[in-house]
N, C-alpha and C positions, 0 to 999 in steps of 0.2 A: 832769516832774521838775525841780525847781529845784536847780541845781548851783552850789556856791560853792567852786571850787578855790582853794587858796592858792598864792601864787607859789613856785615851787621854790626851795629854799634852797641856797646854795653858801657854806658857812661853813668857817672854819678849824678843824679838829678839835683843834688844839693851842693854844687861847686860854690866855693866862697866867691862873693862879689857878684853873683848873678841876681838878676831881677826877674820876677815872674808875674805875668799878667794872664788873664784868661782870654781866649779867642774862640772863633768858630770857623770850622771848615766843613765842607760836605764830606761825610764818611761813608764808605762802603763797608758793610758788615757781612761776613761769611763765616760759616762754621763747617769744618770738615770732621767727619766721625772717625771711629777707630779704624775703618778700612781706607781712609783717605778720600772718601766721597763726600760731596757737598750735601749737608743736611739742613742748612739754613742759608738763605740768599735774600738779602734786602733789596729794596728798590734802588738804593744808592749803588749797590754792587752791579745791578743791571745797567745803570747809567754809565758806570765807570768802565766795566768790562764788556758791555754790549750783548749780554746774554739775558733773555727773559727768565723769570723764576722757574717756569715749567721746563725750560731747556737746561737749566743748571742743576736742579735737584736730582741727586742720584748719580751724577757724572763724577769722574775722577777730578779732584781739585787741580791736579797738575795740568789737566787739559785746558782749563778755562781761566785759571788765575796765573797770569804770567809773572810770578814772583819766585825767583829761584831760592830754594832752600827753606822755604817757609815750613813745609811739612817735615823737614829733617831736623827741626830745632830740638835741643835737649830739653830738660825739664825746667827751663827758665825762659823768660820772655826775650824776644829779640825784635829788633827794628832795623830798618834800612831804607835805602832808596834804590829803585830799579828802573833802568832806562832801556828801552828797546827802540830799534830803528828798522824801518822797512816794513813790507807787508809779509805776513805769514799765514794768511787765510783767516785770521781772527776778525771779528767785527771791527776791532780797532787795531790797525797795524802797528803804529808807533805810540809810545806812551812814556810818561815820566811819573812814576808812582812812588809815593811815600807809604811805608807799610809798618804795621806793628802786629806781632803774633804772640798769643798767650796760650800756653798749654792749659787745658781744662781739667785734667785728671791727675795732676801731680807729676812726679818724675817718671812714672811708667809711661810707655808709649800709649797715646790716646788721642782724643779729639783736640782740635786746635781752633781757637778763635782768631780770625784775621780781620784787622781793621786797615783800610787803605784810603788814600785820597790822591787826587790829581795835583801834582806839584806845578803844573803849567802856569796857573795864575800867579805863582810866587816867584817865577824865574827872574822877573825884573828886579827883585830885591837882592839877588845874589851879588856879593861883592860890594854892597853899599851899606850893610849893617855895621861894619866895623873895619878891621884891618883888611888889606887886600887879600883875596883868596877866601874870605869867609863865604860859606855856603849854607843853604837850608838843609837841615838833616832831621831825621826822625829819632826821637829819644823817649825817655820815660820820666814821669814826675811822680814821686810818692804821694799817696793819698793824703798824708798829713800836711802837704803843702797846699791842699785845696780846701777852702773854707766850707764848701757846700757838698762835701763828699757823701754825707748821709742822704741828702735830698736826691742826689744823682743816683745813688744805689736803689732808692725806692722807685725812682722813675725809669730805671733801666728797662724793665719789662715792657713799659709803654712805648719805648722807642725801638724795640726789637720785635715787631709784630710777627705773629705766627709761631713764636717759640712758646713751649710749655712753661708754666711757672717754675717747675723744677730746674729745667735747663737755664732759664733766665737767672735763677738764683745762683747757679754754679758760675755763670759768666760774671755776675756782679761780684761775687766773692773773689774770683781770680783777678779781675781788673782792679778792684780796690786794694788787694794784697800786693799785687805786682807793679802797680803804678798806672797812672793815666797816660795816654799818648801825649806827646809833646813835640812841638816844632822848635828846633834850635835854630834861631835866626842869626845868632852871633855868639861869641864867647861870653857876652855879658847880658843876654836876654833870651828867655825861653818862654814859650806860650803853651800852657796846658789847654787842650782844645776839647770842646764838647760837640756832639753831633749837630750838624746843620742839615735839616731835612728840606731846606728850601722854603721855609715858612715865610710868607710875605710880612713885612713890617708895616704897621700903621704909620701914617705921617707924623713926624715929630717924636716917634717912640725912641729912636736911636740917633738923634740929630748929631750928637757929639762923637759917634762911633765911625771909624774909617770904613771904607768899602770892603776891605778884606783883612784877615787877621794879621798879616805881616805888617801892615802899616801901623798897627797899634803897638808893635814891638820895636819900633825904631829907637836907637839909643837915646835920642834927645827927648823922647816921650817918657817922662817920669811917671811914677804912680799917681801923682796928683792930676795928671792930664787925662782924666777919664771923661765919661759922658757928662753932659750938663747937669747941674744940680737939680734934683727933683725928678729926673727921668729914670724910670726903672730900668735896670740892666742886670746882667749877671747870669750865672748858670740856671738859677731857679726860673728866670723869665724865659730862657731858652727852652727849658723843659716844658714850661707851660705852653709855649707856642708849638713845640713839637707834639705834645699830647693833643692839643686842639686840632692841629693839622692832621694828625694820625686818625682822629675820630671822624673828621670830615671826609678824609679819603676812604675810611671804612664804610661810611654811609653811602658814599658815591659808588663804591664797588658793589655794595649790597643792592643798590637801586639798579645797577646795570645787569646784575645777575638774575633778579627776580622779574617776573612779568614777561618772560619770553614766550609764554603760552597762555591762552585763555582757558585751558583745562584746569579745573579747580584742584584736582589731585596733584598735578605737576607743579602748580603754583605753590601749594603748601610745602611740597618737597624742596623747592628752590629756596623758600624763606627759611626753612629749618637748616639746610646745609650752609646757608650764607652766614649764620651766626655761630655755628659750631665748627671748629674750636676757637675761632678768632675772637669772639666776644664772650662766649660761655662754654661750659663743658656739657651741659644737658639742656635740651630745648624740647618742651612738650607743648603741642598746639591743640587747643580745644575750640570747636566752633558750635554755634547754635544749630538746633535741629533744622530750622528752615533753610539755613545756608547750605548745609550738607545735602538736603533734599532738592536744592535748586529751586525752591519756591520763592514767593514774593518776599519783600523786605520784612524782617521780623517786626511784629506789632508790640508796642509797649516796652518798658524797661524790663530787664531780667529780674527774676526773684528767686526765692529758694526752690520753686517748683520748675524753673527753667531747666530743660534737659540739654546737656552739653556732650558733644561727641569728641572723643580723643581721636584725632585724625593723623597725628604724626608724633613720633618720639625719636629725636636724634641725640646721640651721646658719644662720648669718647671712652666709656667704660668697656670692660671686656664684653665680647659679643654675647647676647642673650641675657644679660643681667637684668635688663628692664622688661624684657618681653613677657615674662610670666606674671610679673607684679602689676604692670600697667600696660596691658596689651592695646595695640592700636585697634580702633573700632568699638571700644567700650563706651557706653553712655552712662552718665551719672549726673546727679545734682550736687550742689555745694551749699552747706549751711551758712548762716549769716556771720558766724564768728570767724570764718576763714579769711585769709588775705585774698583768696581768689574771688570771693563774693564782694569784698570791698573794692577790688579792681573793676569787676564787671558792672557794679552799680554806680561807681563814681566816674568811671571812664578815665581814671588816672593811674599811672604806674604805682605799684606798692613795693617798697624796698624793705627787705628783711636782712640786715647785715649778717646775722647768723641764726639759723633755725634752732631754737632751744629744744630741750627735751620735752617741755610742756607743749610747745606748739607742734612738735613732731608727733606727739601722742594724739593731739586733737585732729591733725590731718590724717593720720593713719587710721583713725576710727571710721573714716569714710570708705575704706577699702576692706570689705568683708573677707575675713580669713586670709588676708595677705598682709604681711608685715613690710610696710614701706619705709619704716624708720631708718634702717641702715642706709637707705638711698638718699635721705633728705636731711637727717639730723646733723647739726654742726656745719652745714653748708650755707653759703651765702645765696640768697634767693631774690630774684626780681621778677615781679608779675607785671606784664605790660598788656594793655588792651589793644585789640585789633578792631578798629572802628572806622566807619565811613559815614559822612554826613551826620555826625554826632550820635550814631547808633552803634552800639557794641555788637560786633559780629562774632567775636571770640576773644581769646586771650592766649598769651604764651607764658609758660612757666620756665624761667631761666635759672639754672643752678650752676654754681662754681664749686670745684673741688675744695677740700679743706685747705690744702697747701697753696691754693691760688689766692690772690688778693681779693678782699671782699668787694662787693658792689658798693659804689659810693654815689654821691649826688650827681657827679658828671656822668656816671653810668646810667643813672636814672633818666637824665636828659637824653642821652644817646639812645637808650631803650625806647623812650617815648617817641623820638623821631623815627627810629627804625620801625616801630609798630604802626605809626601813622602812614608811612610809605607802604608797608606790607598790607595794611588794612585797605588802602585804595586799590592795590593790585588784586587782593582777594575779592573786593566788592565788584570789580570789573569782571573777574572770572565768575562770580556768583550771578551777576546780571546776564552774562553770556549763556551760562548754564540754564538760567530761567527762560531766556528767550528761545534756546534750543528746545526745551521741554514744551513750551507753548507751540512752537512750530511743528514739532513732532505730533503733538496731540491734535492740532488742527489738521495736519495732513492725514493722519490715521483716521480721523473722523470722517474724512471725505472720500476715503477709499474703502471698498468692501473688505470686511474682515475675513470672510471665507466665501468661497464660491458655492452657490446653491447646488443641491443635487438635481441634475437634469438627466432625462432619459436619453441615452445614446450619445452623450457628449461629456467628455472629461476635460477639465481645464487646469492650467497652471499659470500663475502670474508672478511678475516681479516688478517692483518699483524701486528706483534708485534716485535719491535727490541730487540736485545739481551740486557739483563739488566746489564751485567758487561763488555762485550767485545766490547762495542761501538754500535752506532745506525745504522751503515751501515753494511750490510751483503750481502750474496749471495743468499738468498731465494727469489723465485718469483712465481707468479701464473699468469695465463692468460686465458681469454675466447675469442676465435676467431670464427668469423662467417664464415661458409663454404657454398659452393653452395649446392643446394638441401635441404635447411632448416636445414642443419646439423650444429653442434657446436663442436669445438675442445676445450677440457679442458686440461690445462697444469699446472703442479706443478713441480718446480725444486729447487735444492739446490746445489750451488757451495760450496765445502768444504773450510773452512777457514772463516776469517772475515776481515773487513776493506775495504779500497778503492779498493785494487787490486781485491778482490773477487767480489765487486760490479761491477767493470768494466768488469770482465769476465762474470758475470751474464748478463749484458746489451748486450754483443755481442751474447751470446747464445740465449737470449730471442728474439733478432731481427732476428736471423737465424731461429728460430722456427716459428715466424710469417710469414717470407718469404716463407718457405717451406710449411707451412700449407695453405697459399693462393694458392699454386700450387696443392693443394689437394693430397699431398704426403701421401702414405699409412703409418700408424703409425710405423711399424718396419723399413721401409725404411727411414723415417724421423729421427729416432734415429741413424740409420746407418750413414746418412749424417752429423748429428750433431757430432757424434764421429769423423768423418774425419775432420770436421772443427776444433774441439778442438785439434786434433793432429797438425794441421797447425798453430794454434795460440801459441802452446808451450806445454811442458810436465810438467808444474809446477802446474797445477790445475786439479782437478777431480770434477765431478758434477754428481748428480743423477737426474733423470727426469722420470716423469710419463705422458704419452701422450695418451689421449682418444678422440675418435670421436663418437659423439652421433647422430644417425639417428632417428628422431622422427617419420618418416613415417614407417620405418621397425621395430622400437622398439628394437634397438640393440646398443650395445657399441662395438667399436673396440679399444682395449687397448694394448699398448706395454710399457714395464717397463725396465728402465736402472738403476738397483741397488737401486731403491727407495723403501720406505716402501709401502706395498700394500694398495689400497683404501678400504673403507668400503661401502658396499651397503646395504641400509635399505629398505626392502620390504614394499610396501604400503599395501599389502593384510593383513599381520598379524603383522607388526611392528618389524619383526625379522631382526637383523643386522648380517652381516657376512663379514669377510675379504675375498676379492676375491683371489682365488688361481691362481696367475700369475707366469710365468717364471720370476725370479728376474732379470736376465741379469747382465751385468757388468756396472759399472759407465761410464759415458761419459768421454772420455780422456784416457781410458785404451788402446784402439786401437785393431783392427783386432778381434773383437768379434761379434757374431751373436745376433740378436734381433728377438723376435717372437711376432706376433700380435695374440691376443685372442679375439674371439667374445663372448659377454655376452648378452643373451636376457634380456630385461627389460620390465617392465609394466608401464603404466601411473601412476604417483604419487610416483614412487621409488625415493630415494635420494642417490646420490653418494657423499661421503666425501673423499676428498684428502687433505693431509697435509704434512708438512716437519717434520723431526724427532725431531726438537726442541720442538714440542708440547707434545711428548710422552716420550722422554728420561729424566730420572731423575737419578742424580748421585747416584751410589750405588744400583740401581734397574735394574732388568732384563728388556730388551725392550719388552719382551712378556707381562709383566704386564701392560706396558703402552698401548700396542695394545689392550689388553682386556678392559682396561678402556675406550679407544677410542670407541670401539664397543658398550659398554654399554651406554656411554653418548650420542652417536649418535642416539640410538634407542629411547631416551626420546622424547615424543611429545612436540611441541612448537607452539606458536601462529603464528610465521612467521619464515622465513629463517634466518633473522638477530637474532631473539631470540634463534634459535637453535644453531647458531655459538657462541653466547655469553655463552650459557649454556655449550657447550663443553669446551670452554676455562676456565670457572670458575671451572668446575668439575675437569679437569686435573691439573689446577693450585693448587687446594686444596690438591692434592695427594702428594705434596712436599713443602718444604720451599722455599721462594723466591730465596735464594742463590743457590738452586739446579738446576735452569734452567738458563743457560747462553747463549743459542743459540737463533737465530731468529726463528720466528714462522710464517709460511704461511699456511693459511687454505682456502680451496675452497669447497663450498657445492653447489650442483646442484640438483634441483628438476626436474626430467625427466618426464615432463607432457605429452609428446607425441602429435601426431596429429591424430585425429579421422579419420577413413577410409572415412567417408562422406565429409571430408574437403580436400580430394585429388582426383585428376582425372588424368588418364594416358592413352595415345593412342599410337599405333604403326602406323607409316605412311611409305608408300613406298618412295623410293628415286626418286621421279618423280616430275616434275614441277607442274603438276595439283594438287598435294597433298597440296599445299599452300592454295588453295581455300577450300579444305575439312577442313584444320586446322582452318580456320577462322570460318566456320560454327560450328564446335565442340566447340570452345572457347565461341562463342556468346551464344550458347544454355546452356552451363554449367554455365556461369555467370548469365543467366536469372534464372536458378534453384536456384542459391545461393542468389539471390536478389541483384546482383551487376551490374545491367544494367547500372548504372551511369558511370562505368569505362569500359564498354564493347567496345566502339569505340577505345579507346586508347589501350586496351589490344589486340584487334584484329589486329590493325596495327603493334604492337610490335611483336606479334607471327608470323605474316605474314613475317616480315623481317627476323626473326631468322630461320624460316622453309625454306625460300627461300635460305638463306645462306647455311644451312645444306645440302639441296638437291644439291646445286651447288658444294660443296666441299666434299661431302661424296664419298668414294671410291666404296663401294658395300653395300649391305645389306639394312637396314631400318633406319628410323629416329624415335626417341622417343620424344613425347611431354608430358609434365607433368605440371599441374596446382595445386598449393597448396594454400589453404586459411588459413591464420593465422592472425597476426596483420597487415600483408600486403599481397598482391597477388603476388605469385611467379610464373613466367613463365620460364620453363626450356626446352631446346631442346638439345638432344644428338645425335651424329652420330659417324661413325667409322673413321672419318678423324682425323689425329694427328696434323695438323697445327692449332695453336690457332689463332683466328681472331685478327686483328690489326686495331685500329681506325685510319682512313686516313683523310687527309685534302683534300677532293675532290673538284676539280675545276668545273666550269660550263660546260666545254667541256667533262669532264669525263663521261663515260657511267656507271661506277660502283664505289663502294666505299662509297656510301651514306647511306647504311643500318645501320651501327653501329653509324653513326652520328645522325640518327633519334632516335635510341634506347637511346643513351646517353642524348639526349635532353628531351625526354619524360619520361624516367624511373627515379625513385629515386636512382637507383643503378643498376649496371650491372657488369658482370665478366665472366671469362671462366676458365676452369681447365681441366686437363687431367683425363681420366677415363681408366678403364681396356680395353675397346674396342675402345677408341678414345678420344673424347673431349665432354664437355658439356658447353653450353653458357646459361646464365640465366640473368634475369632482374626482377626488383620488381616495383610494383606500390602501392602507399599508398591507403588505403581504406577510403571511406568517413566516417566521424564521425557518430555515431548512431543518427538517427533522421534527418539527412541531406540527401537531394536527389540531390544535385548539382553534378557537375562533380568532378572527382577525383582531389585532390590537386597535384600540380606539383612542 
């Protein structure tokens, strides 16, 4: 790059015979710190030099500001013009820049303020303003030559966004003391300029003003040739427009930064960081209790009893200064005399130019044993409500440091607009949180909270909601305890997503539990479930896998309704296989047949049942997913829970997170079985005297098992059940079975089809007290139909190991 810098100009701004008018040019503002690195970078600098603020801050000024000698200036201001030609790898290869440099810390080496503008729009004026050879140059004009210097000084922090009040004050003092930037258009005219941030003008606002500053300084344009009479103009109007534009841009930036997430906590953090330090030095956010809890919309206006939660405190003070005094997470109420109560009840911002000692004492009284006065006294405070649909959700307390300009009416308007936008974003996050809570509650209510204790069968389950289509779906699993130490294992999937699918799932799950309690054969249960789905409507289909495990016989009875087959992992050799079952049609198709299949199993075998959301990957054949399920299920694990987690991790790694959008229900059962020595079975004749024989058999068996402590109770229960069976049996024999597991099961079966009913027997009744005795002494009892009639069972808890007392009742 060929560089042709001009010699910096040091000219007397008050040459005799010169005329001075004010003008506007777009200015780039940059500040280099003591080390020569950029510490402030305005949007104008980004437009002029082509570097964004995040790219410029912290970099060496010499690398990104193509102005030779700026950082080498002595303790006085310099100005000049700098031309570059050709490409040098910068965002802008060639440029014509007018620049002014001010030392910020006196004669000693220190920070430098650089103002620069593009001279390209003014090149057409060169050589036309006066004698041949006249050019446009950069110079200085003393502040005494500028009628509105004080107004500009007060407004300087507004047009240098992002700078602290202290730094802005230094800049203002140096610029006023050393002179405004000036464009020298000829030997007879010079234009002190004010920053132009590109603020659009309203029609007719500046009808008498030329398109650019140079035109206003032509020799023939005298002081009387200004804007039309009655049209506002001048530096104060420029600052007004700059301030308004700056606030609009600030609000636009805040709006773009907040609301990137529907998470309530992250939204609050975004709102707090958006205003500190740009608009305020401290921002504390308080929300109503219902908003934090993700509950419904708050009822009624807030009052002195309303509980407010402090959810965020963002500040520019030294770390930890606010943490102990006003910790995040604290809940409190506010009395009626505070500005916070006034804000929350009126729904309007409350401006306190300076917090007086008296007000500070009143506010500090709300903080028990903590002195908050040093943090708030003599600071400017603005309290803005966070509301949506005219309901106050919370409020923000904004504080400015003492040395910073006080909040004023324009800040009040800005704060109100900021709070309105933040309130809508917070309300969206609140509603999303509320809907998530509703969905989670609904889903949890439709899934079993814990697996029931069943003899010879250990289970572990997992449920994962869909990642993209909502947290509520139609997948479910269940473990149902059946008579005879058997266990029903169920996995189902209602096609579709959302609340309707979840509601349908709840109805089908309830129906399955009801029919399972009646000991319905698997194929017949699916047949009845299909009939129910037809009566509920033809809008939904569901797949279902229903299995009944008998730990005494060591077998599974399974029926399938269009579901993916289960995986059986053999304990003997660790081999896994997909069970070959008739697939059947989905529930809801109507008028289709289902088939039950008997699968022999051994103690220690594991059965894995899941919904298709676990194995289906977009763009992949389902057979690949089934193969992966078989392989992952065969891997050994320390526990059932570890085995479930391993399966989910393995299959999740087979695709990207976006590939799996369906719910996942996983049920794993270890089929431990019941050893032959833990079961005893007898066939009794349907005769009254057989009740005595049953009592002797039970007592002797319990003695061999070492359960003499529960023998008396067990004998009484068996006697009642056998007596009932003999009385109601039609023909044939009565079967008695005892099973020892985590409890003692007593089961009596006969060929009668009428299920027993618990009666409220009176003192004069001769019968009807048998089941009353059973229900009082047993921990549980029930009855179900069988192939030949019915079975009635009851359970007794066993004494804890090492105890010899009576059985717990």
